[in-house]
C-alpha positions in Angstrom: 17.4 -10.8 -22.0 14.7 -13.3 -21.5 14.0 -13.0 -17.8 14.1 -9.2 -17.4 10.6 -9.3 -15.8 11.8 -11.6 -13.1 14.6 -9.4 -11.9 14.5 -7.2 -8.9 14.5 -3.4 -8.9 18.2 -3.5 -7.7 19.2 -5.9 -10.4 17.5 -3.9 -13.1 19.1 -0.7 -12.0 22.5 -2.3 -12.0 22.0 -3.8 -15.5 20.9 -0.4 -16.8 23.8 1.5 -15.2 26.3 -1.0 -16.8 24.5 -0.6 -20.1 23.9 -4.4 -20.4 20.3 -3.5 -21.3 18.5 -0.4 -22.4 15.7 1.4 -20.6 13.6 1.0 -23.8 14.2 -2.7 -23.8 13.1 -3.0 -20.2 10.0 -0.8 -20.7 9.1 -2.8 -23.8 9.2 -6.1 -21.9 6.9 -4.9 -19.1 4.5 -3.1 -21.5 4.2 -6.4 -23.4 3.4 -8.3 -20.1 0.9 -5.6 -18.9 -0.7 -5.1 -22.3 -3.4 -7.8 -22.0 -4.1 -6.5 -18.5 -3.9 -9.8 -16.6 -5.8 -9.8 -13.3 -7.4 -6.4 -14.3 -4.5 -4.8 -12.5 -4.1 -1.7 -14.7 -6.6 1.1 -15.4 -4.5 3.2 -17.8 -1.5 2.3 -19.9 0.0 4.6 -22.6 3.0 2.9 -24.2 4.1 6.1 -26.0 4.4 8.0 -22.7 6.3 5.1 -21.1 8.7 4.6 -24.0 9.4 8.4 -24.2 10.4 8.3 -20.6 12.6 5.2 -21.2 14.3 7.0 -24.1 15.0 10.0 -21.9 16.5 7.6 -19.3 18.8 6.0 -22.0 20.0 9.5 -22.8 20.8 10.2 -19.2 22.5 6.8 -18.8 24.7 7.5 -21.8 25.8 10.9 -20.5 26.3 9.9 -16.9 23.5 12.1 -15.5 21.3 9.2 -14.5 19.3 9.0 -11.3 19.7 6.1 -8.8 16.8 4.2 -10.3 17.2 5.4 -13.9 15.1 3.4 -16.4 13.5 1.1 -13.9 9.7 0.8 -14.4 7.2 1.6 -11.8 3.4 1.7 -11.8 1.2 3.9 -9.6 -1.9 3.3 -7.6 -4.8 5.2 -9.1 -5.1 7.6 -6.1 -1.9 9.4 -7.1 -2.7 12.2 -9.6 -0.6 12.1 -12.8 -0.3 14.4 -15.8 0.3 11.7 -18.3 -2.3 9.2 -17.3 -6.0 9.4 -16.2 -6.7 9.4 -12.5 -10.0 8.0 -11.2 -9.3 6.7 -7.7 -11.2 3.6 -8.9 -14.4 5.7 -9.0 -17.0 6.5 -11.7 -17.2 10.0 -10.3 -13.7 10.7 -11.6 -14.0 8.9 -14.9 -11.6 10.3 -17.5 -10.1 12.9 -15.1 -6.7 14.3 -16.1 -4.6 16.1 -13.5 -2.6 19.2 -14.5 0.2 18.1 -12.1 1.9 15.0 -10.7 1.7 13.9 -7.0 4.9 14.5 -5.1 5.5 10.8 -4.8 5.1 10.3 -8.5 7.4 13.3 -9.2 10.1 12.1 -6.8 10.3 8.6 -8.3 10.5 10.2 -11.8 13.3 12.4 -10.5 15.1 9.2 -9.4 14.8 8.1 -13.0 11.9 5.6 -12.9 9.6 5.2 -16.0 5.9 5.0 -15.3 4.1 2.0 -16.8 0.6 3.4 -16.0 -2.1 3.5 -13.3 -3.2 0.5 -11.1 -6.6 -0.5 -10.1 -7.7 0.0 -6.5 -10.8 0.0 -4.3 -12.8 3.2 -4.9 -11.2 6.0 -3.0 -9.0 3.4 -1.3 -12.1 2.1 0.7 -11.9 -1.7 0.9 -10.0 -4.8 1.8 -10.4 -6.9 -1.3 -10.3 -4.6 -4.4 -13.9 -5.6 -5.1 -15.1 -2.0 -4.7 -13.5 -0.6 -7.8 -15.9 0.9 -10.4 -13.7 -0.7 -13.1 -14.0 -4.3 -12.1 -12.4 -6.6 -9.5 -8.7 -7.4 -9.4 -7.8 -11.1 -9.1 -5.0 -12.7 -7.1 -2.2 -14.1 -9.3 -1.8 -17.0 -6.9 -5.4 -18.1 -7.3 -7.6 -16.1 -9.6 -10.7 -17.2 -7.7 -9.4 -15.2 -4.7 -9.1 -11.5 -3.8 -5.7 -9.8 -4.0 -6.5 -7.7 -0.9 -7.2 -4.0 -0.8 -7.2 -1.2 -1.3 -3.8 -1.5 -3.1 -4.8 -4.8 -4.7 -3.9 -3.7 -8.2 -0.4 -2.7 -7.1 0.1 -6.0 -5.2 -1.3 -8.2 -8.1 0.9 -6.4 -10.7 4.1 -6.9 -8.7 3.3 -10.5 -7.9 2.4 -11.3 -11.6 5.7 -9.6 -12.8 3.8 -6.9 -14.7 5.9 -4.3 -12.9 9.0 -4.7 -10.7 7.6 -2.1 -8.3 4.5 -0.1 -7.5 3.2 2.6 -5.3 0.5 2.0 -2.8 -1.3 3.9 0.0 -2.1 2.7 3.5 -4.9 4.1 5.6 -5.7 1.1 7.7 -3.5 -1.6 6.2 -4.0 -1.1 2.4 -0.3 -1.7 1.6 0.4 -4.4 4.1 -2.7 -6.6 3.6 -2.6 -6.9 -0.2 1.2 -7.4 0.1 0.5 -10.3 2.4 -2.2 -11.8 0.2 -0.1 -11.6 -2.9 3.2 -12.8 -1.4 5.2 -9.5 -1.9 6.8 -6.9 0.4 5.3 -3.5 1.2 6.0 -0.8 3.8 4.0 2.1 5.2 6.4 4.6 6.6 5.8 6.8 9.7 2.9 9.2 9.0 4.2 12.3 7.4 7.4 10.7 6.0 6.1 10.7 2.4 4.2 13.7 1.1 0.4 13.4 0.7 0.4 16.2 -2.0 -1.4 14.9 -5.0 -2.7 11.8 -3.2 -6.5 11.8 -3.4 -7.5 11.9 0.3 -9.6 9.3 2.0 -8.8 9.9 5.7 -6.2 12.7 6.0 -4.9 11.9 9.4 -4.2 8.3 8.4 -3.4 8.1 4.7 0.3 7.4 3.9 2.1 6.5 0.7 4.6 3.6 0.5 6.3 1.3 -1.9 5.4 -2.3 -2.9 8.0 -4.6 -4.4 9.2 -8.2 -4.1 11.8 -7.6 -1.4 12.7 -5.4 1.5 15.9 -4.3 -0.4 13.8 -3.1 -3.3 11.4 -1.3 -1.0 14.3 0.4 0.7 15.5 1.8 -2.6 12.0 3.1 -3.5 11.3 4.5 -0.1 14.6 6.5 -0.1 13.4 8.2 -3.3 9.9 8.8 -2.1 10.4 10.3 1.3 11.5 13.8 2.4 9.9 17.0 3.5 7.3 18.8 1.3 6.4 21.5 3.7 5.2 24.1 1.1 2.6 21.7 -0.4 1.7 19.3 2.4 0.9 20.6 5.9 1.2 17.1 7.3 4.7 16.5 5.9 7.4 16.1 8.4 10.5 18.3 8.4 12.9 15.4 8.2 15.6 15.1 5.6 15.6 12.3 3.0 17.3 9.1 4.2 19.1 6.2 2.6 17.1 3.3 3.9 19.3 0.8 2.2 22.5 1.9 4.0 22.2 -0.6 6.9 20.3 -3.4 5.3 23.1 -5.9 5.9 23.8 -5.1 9.5 23.5 -8.0 11.9 20.2 -8.3 13.8 21.7 -10.5 16.5 20.3 -9.3 19.8 17.3 -7.6 18.3 14.3 -7.8 20.5 11.1 -8.7 18.6 7.9 -8.2 20.6 5.2 -10.8 20.2 1.8 -9.3 21.2 -0.4 -11.9 22.8 -3.5 -10.1 21.4 -2.2 -10.8 17.8 -2.0 -14.6 18.4 -5.2 -15.4 20.1 -8.6 -16.6 19.0 -9.5 -15.7 15.4 -6.1 -16.2 13.9 -6.4 -19.1 11.5 -4.1 -22.1 12.4 -2.4 -22.1 9.0 -1.4 -18.5 9.3 -0.2 -19.2 12.9 1.9 -22.1 11.7 3.5 -20.0 8.9 4.3 -17.2 11.4 5.8 -19.7 13.9 8.1 -20.9 11.2 9.2 -17.4 10.3 9.8 -16.5 14.0 11.9 -19.7 14.3 14.1 -18.4 11.4 14.5 -15.1 13.3 15.7 -17.0 16.4 18.3 -18.7 14.3 19.6 -15.3 13.3 20.1 -14.4 17.0 16.9 -12.5 17.6 15.2 -12.6 21.0 11.5 -13.0 21.1 9.8 -11.0 23.8 6.2 -11.4 25.0 4.3 -8.1 25.1 0.8 -6.8 25.3 -1.2 -4.3 23.2 -4.3 -4.3 25.3 -6.5 -2.1 23.1 -6.0 -4.0 19.9 -9.7 -4.9 19.7 -10.8 -1.3 20.1 -8.9 -0.3 16.9 -11.7 -1.5 14.7 -14.5 0.7 16.2 -12.1 3.6 16.5 -10.9 3.4 12.9 -14.4 3.0 11.5 -15.4 6.2 13.3 -12.4 8.4 12.5 -11.8 7.3 8.9 -15.4 7.7 7.7 -15.7 11.0 9.5 -12.7 12.3 7.6 -13.9 10.7 4.3 -17.3 12.4 4.6 -15.5 15.8 4.7 -12.8 15.0 2.0 -15.3 13.6 -0.5 -17.6 16.6 -0.3 -15.6 18.2 -3.1 -16.8 15.6 -5.7 -20.1 17.2 -6.7 -20.0 17.4 -10.5 -19.3 21.1 -10.6 -15.7 21.4 -11.7 -14.5 18.0 -12.8 -15.4 14.4 -13.1 -18.9 12.8 -13.6 -22.0 15.0 -13.7 -25.6 13.8 -13.9 -27.2 14.4 -17.2 -30.7 15.3 -16.1 -31.4 17.6 -13.1 -33.7 20.4 -12.2 -31.5 22.7 -10.1 -28.1 22.8 -8.3 -29.1 20.7 -5.3 -30.7 18.1 -7.6 -27.4 18.0 -9.6 -25.4 17.4 -6.4 -27.7 14.6 -5.3 -27.9 12.8 -8.7 -24.2 13.2 -9.5 -23.1 11.8 -6.1 -25.7 9.0 -6.2 -24.6 7.9 -9.6 -20.9 8.5 -9.2 -20.1 6.9 -5.8 -20.3 3.1 -5.2 -22.0 1.5 -2.2 -19.0 1.3 0.1 -18.1 4.9 -0.4 -21.7 6.0 0.2 -21.8 3.8 3.3 -18.7 5.5 4.8 -19.8 9.0 3.8 -23.1 8.4 5.7 -21.4 6.9 8.7 -19.0 9.8 8.8 -21.7 12.4 8.5 -23.6 10.7 11.3 -20.7 10.6 13.8 -19.9 14.2 13.2 -23.5 15.4 13.5 -24.8 17.5 16.3 -25.4 15.4 19.4 -23.1 12.5 18.3 -19.8 14.2 17.8 -18.9 14.0 21.5 -20.2 10.5 22.0 -18.5 9.0 18.9 -15.8 11.1 17.2 -14.3 12.7 20.3 -14.2 9.4 22.2 -12.6 7.7 19.3 -9.8 10.2 19.2 -9.2 9.7 22.9 -8.9 5.9 22.5 -6.6 6.5 19.5 -4.2 8.3 21.8 -4.4 5.3 24.2 -3.6 2.9 21.4 -0.5 5.0 20.6 0.5 4.9 24.2 0.2 1.1 24.3 2.8 0.9 21.6 5.2 3.2 23.4 4.9 1.1 26.5 5.6 -2.0 24.4 8.7 -0.4 22.8 10.2 -0.1 26.3 10.5 -3.9 26.2 11.3 -4.5 22.5 12.8 -2.9 19.4 10.4 -4.3 16.7 6.9 -5.9 17.0 6.0 -8.9 14.9 2.7 -10.5 14.2 0.2 -11.5 11.5 -1.0 -9.0 8.8 -4.4 -10.6 8.5 -6.3 -13.4 10.4 -6.4 -15.6 7.2 -5.0 -16.0 3.7 -6.9 -14.3 0.8 -10.5 -15.3 0.7 -12.6 -16.2 -2.3 -14.0 -13.5 -4.6 -17.5 -12.4 -3.5 -17.2 -14.3 -0.2 -17.8 -11.1 1.9 -19.8 -9.3 -0.8 -22.9 -9.1 1.4 -21.1 -8.7 4.7 -18.9 -5.5 4.7 -18.3 -6.0 8.5 -16.3 -9.2 7.7 -14.0 -7.1 5.6 -13.7 -4.6 8.4 -12.8 -7.3 11.0 -10.0 -8.6 8.7 -8.1 -5.3 9.4 -7.7 -5.9 13.1 -3.9 -6.4 13.0 -3.1 -3.6 10.7 -5.3 -0.8 12.1 -3.4 -0.2 15.4 -0.2 0.9 13.8 -2.1 3.1 11.4 -4.0 4.8 14.2 -0.7 5.4 16.0 1.0 6.7 12.9 3.8 4.1 13.2 5.8 2.5 10.4 4.7 -1.0 9.5 5.4 -3.5 6.8 4.5 -6.9 5.4 7.0 -9.5 4.2 6.4 -13.0 2.9 6.5 -15.6 5.7 5.5 -18.9 4.1 2.3 -20.3 2.8 -1.1 -21.3 4.3 -4.1 -23.3 3.1 -4.4 -23.6 -0.7 -0.7 -22.8 -1.0 -1.7 -19.1 -0.6 0.9 -16.6 0.7 1.1 -15.6 4.3 2.6 -12.2 5.3 4.4 -11.3 8.5 3.8 -7.8 9.8 6.7 -5.9 11.4 5.9 -2.7 13.3 8.6 -0.2 14.4 8.7 2.9 16.5 8.5 6.3 14.9 11.1 6.9 12.2 12.5 3.4 12.5 11.9 2.4 8.9 15.6 1.5 8.4 15.4 -0.9 11.3 12.3 -2.6 10.0 13.9 -3.0 6.5 17.1 -4.3 8.0 15.1 -7.0 10.0 13.1 -7.9 6.9 16.1 -8.0 4.6 18.1 -10.3 6.9 15.1 -12.7 7.1 14.8 -12.7 3.3 18.5 -13.4 3.0 18.0 -16.5 5.1 14.8 -17.7 3.4 13.3 -17.9 -0.1 9.6 -17.1 0.4 10.0 -13.7 -1.3 11.5 -15.3 -4.3 8.5 -17.6 -4.9 6.0 -16.7 -7.6 2.6 -17.9 -8.7 2.7 -21.1 -10.6 0.9 -19.7 -13.6 3.2 -16.7 -13.9 6.0 -17.1 -16.5 
């Protein structure tokens, strides 16, 4: 079938179950598209591994033992460890590393029947907003290859947008699923913190990191999220003891009467007019569906940036201490003693942004500064979470921009990391509060670049978010659009 790569996850699953197409045929099509590595999206591909998984899926489909997503391809962000592919977290310090086990998220999608296409490029240790921090080269945006795809899950977003894979995994620490989804015109969701296991996900900031799916539609994300989530208490101490849920069960429910909160802090100075215009158009579509727009306030929105950039680097400085060249990964060739090996290995292995965050984190945790910085940041984090709970007394879902602008030009912020940090202002609050949040296409801005709308829900309300997103996508075609240069 000629257009297999343009089909949704759901459509592919249905074709495979009805045996109108084989898993090997589907895998072969996507391997051919990914083979030249357009947009530098992939870091590792092994066609033999993928085709072996596809053949196993065909056998299950033939015997009636297939999983719900049997034979549908998926690709994984390179912070999830995998047995069959190298795992580098986009860093030189893990060059060539092979894990002896699969991350829980990888394992669960495989149990659902998905065949892995390989590993996707990302900002080093998921630190970045543009995917320009990878040790293995920059990822480009399929809508305009002179622009960034967003980060840190930029490889995942670019691969889905370019039809190199129907779906991908991502991770979101401060917006790293939502922002690249917005920049590349796809859909992505970060569930409530603890919904998806962090076991086998290389840690950046442990109290913030969360896995989630990225695909073209809310319907596809619901199918993936249903397979990914569930308790993993024996292996992940942050995993929630909540049973797996079918997030697609209520997708078609009416959203008439749904109250969508519009935070005034999300629509003030700093939001580019083209993004505002696109969001206004999307909100008008919601009103046509019977939704009520409610003005709300999230007064500590601006504080989310300093709070995040204290807490996340502090946790990163601790988590990344394990990468020292002793047991795995890169090791400096010339050194005089153990301490010299540590210094040279980490200096050579880490990129500038990772070093910057390690040093910042070590500083805020140091004697004399812990109380003044880290402790105060944790207190304000609690206040930000309280702001959301106050807002949810007045509304069911919160809507706003994902980022202040459309994707910027490659290298535009290369010498100004703070500019990248400031671009996270709308995604950080939900991450700090541990709330579910998602991005869905909401039209186009300057340069015909995609604009994403962010939806934020209360704890464990992923199904409600996906329902609201799905109903909008049934009424519009923004999520069906693809880059003009993509066949």
